[in-house]
C-alpha positions in Angstrom: -80.9 20.8 -48.1 -78.9 22.6 -45.4 -75.2 22.8 -44.5 -73.2 22.8 -41.3 -69.7 24.2 -41.7 -66.9 23.1 -39.3 -63.6 25.1 -39.7 -60.0 24.4 -38.8 -58.5 24.7 -35.4 -57.0 28.2 -35.5 -59.2 31.2 -34.7 -58.3 32.7 -38.0 -60.7 30.1 -39.5 -63.5 32.2 -38.2 -63.1 34.5 -41.2 -62.4 31.5 -43.5 -65.7 29.8 -42.5 -67.7 33.0 -43.1 -66.1 33.4 -46.6 -66.9 29.8 -47.4 -70.5 30.4 -46.2 -70.8 33.3 -48.6 -69.5 31.3 -51.5 -72.0 28.4 -51.0 -75.0 30.2 -49.6 -77.0 30.1 -52.9 -76.6 26.3 -53.0 -78.4 25.7 -49.7 -81.6 26.7 -47.9 -79.6 27.4 -44.7 -75.9 27.4 -43.9 -74.8 27.3 -40.2 -71.2 27.9 -39.1 -69.5 26.7 -35.9 -67.0 28.9 -34.0 -65.0 26.8 -31.5 -65.0 27.4 -27.8 -61.2 27.5 -27.5 -61.2 30.5 -29.8 -62.8 32.5 -27.0 -61.0 30.9 -24.1 -57.6 31.2 -25.6 -56.9 27.5 -25.6 -54.7 25.9 -28.2 -56.8 23.0 -29.5 -60.5 22.2 -30.1 -62.1 19.9 -27.6 -63.4 17.3 -30.1 -66.1 15.8 -27.8 -67.4 19.2 -26.8 -67.5 20.5 -30.3 -69.3 17.4 -31.5 -72.0 18.2 -28.9 -72.3 21.8 -30.2 -72.4 20.5 -33.8 -75.1 18.0 -32.7 -77.3 20.8 -31.3 -76.8 22.9 -34.5 -77.6 19.9 -36.7 -80.9 19.2 -35.0 -82.2 22.5 -36.5 -80.8 21.8 -40.0 -82.3 18.4 -40.9 -81.7 17.3 -43.7 -78.1 18.6 -43.9 -74.6 18.0 -45.1 -71.4 18.8 -43.2 -68.5 20.6 -44.9 -65.4 20.5 -42.7 -61.7 21.5 -42.8 -58.8 20.2 -40.8 -59.8 19.6 -37.2 -63.4 20.0 -38.3 -62.9 16.8 -40.3 -62.0 15.0 -37.1 -65.1 16.5 -35.3 -67.4 15.5 -38.1 -66.1 12.0 -38.8 -66.0 11.0 -35.2 -69.4 12.5 -34.6 -70.9 10.6 -37.5 -69.0 7.4 -36.5 -70.4 7.7 -33.0 -74.0 8.3 -34.3 -74.2 11.8 -32.9 -74.2 13.5 -36.2 -76.4 12.3 -39.1 -75.6 14.3 -42.2 -76.6 13.1 -45.7 -73.0 13.6 -46.9 -69.6 14.7 -45.6 -67.3 17.0 -47.6 -63.8 17.1 -45.9 -61.1 19.6 -46.8 -57.5 19.4 -45.6 -57.6 16.0 -44.1 -54.8 14.9 -41.8 -54.0 11.4 -40.7 -55.5 11.9 -37.2 -55.4 8.9 -34.8 -58.4 6.6 -35.1 -59.5 8.3 -38.4 -59.4 5.0 -40.3 -61.6 3.1 -37.8 -64.1 6.0 -37.7 -64.3 6.0 -41.5 -65.1 2.3 -41.5 -68.2 2.9 -39.5 -69.7 5.5 -41.9 -71.9 4.5 -44.8 -72.8 7.9 -46.3 -71.0 9.6 -49.2 -67.7 11.1 -48.2 -65.8 13.5 -50.5 -62.2 14.3 -49.5 -60.9 17.5 -51.1 -57.2 17.8 -50.7 -54.5 20.1 -52.1 -51.8 18.4 -54.1 -49.1 19.4 -51.7 -50.9 20.2 -48.5 -48.0 20.2 -45.9 -50.2 18.4 -43.4 -51.0 15.6 -45.8 -50.6 15.7 -49.6 -53.3 14.4 -51.9 -51.3 11.3 -52.6 -50.6 10.6 -48.9 -54.2 11.1 -47.9 -55.5 9.0 -50.8 -53.1 6.2 -49.9 -54.0 6.4 -46.2 -57.7 6.3 -46.6 -58.5 4.4 -49.8 -60.8 1.5 -48.9 -61.6 2.8 -45.4 -65.2 3.6 -46.2 -67.7 2.2 -48.8 -68.4 5.5 -50.5 -65.2 7.5 -50.3 -64.4 9.9 -53.2 -61.1 11.8 -53.6 -60.8 15.2 -55.3 -57.4 16.9 -55.8 -57.1 20.7 -55.9 -53.9 22.4 -57.0 -52.2 23.9 -54.0 -49.1 24.0 -51.8 -50.8 25.1 -48.6 -53.3 24.0 -46.0 -55.4 27.2 -46.5 -58.0 26.2 -49.1 -58.8 29.7 -50.1 -60.2 29.1 -53.6 -63.8 29.3 -52.4 -65.2 29.3 -56.0 -63.5 26.0 -56.7 -64.7 24.5 -53.5 -68.2 25.8 -54.1 -68.2 24.1 -57.5 -67.3 20.7 -55.9 -70.1 20.8 -53.5 
């Protein structure tokens, strides 16, 4: 099995995604990371449709694969799967936020989805995310990590959950 890693929106997540890759590398045959276009252009936000197309190209070389995504990466992966452009065996989502249309996208997905959320993530606590998305997909599992931030820096704990 292979893995595609989709980070959060900020360019500081370039380092985060490489640290996660190191933590999980021994669990997969191949791990591919995605660095977003707006990191180079100086834009503020990821272009979700564009980044889905980049992820789709990367995923073609990884079959079979799972996607591990954080923050805006969760929106890219969930929309990409819901639209049929990405076809992972499993989604692991960290630092979810209640993005517009997320519930309708989740309802279109029939693969296993694991949501890993910090207890008091300021962009959506574990309790808020669980309440917002429970029942939105057939195979949704929630995992709570202790934490007060949206950083998700305990790579060992994350690796154990994958």
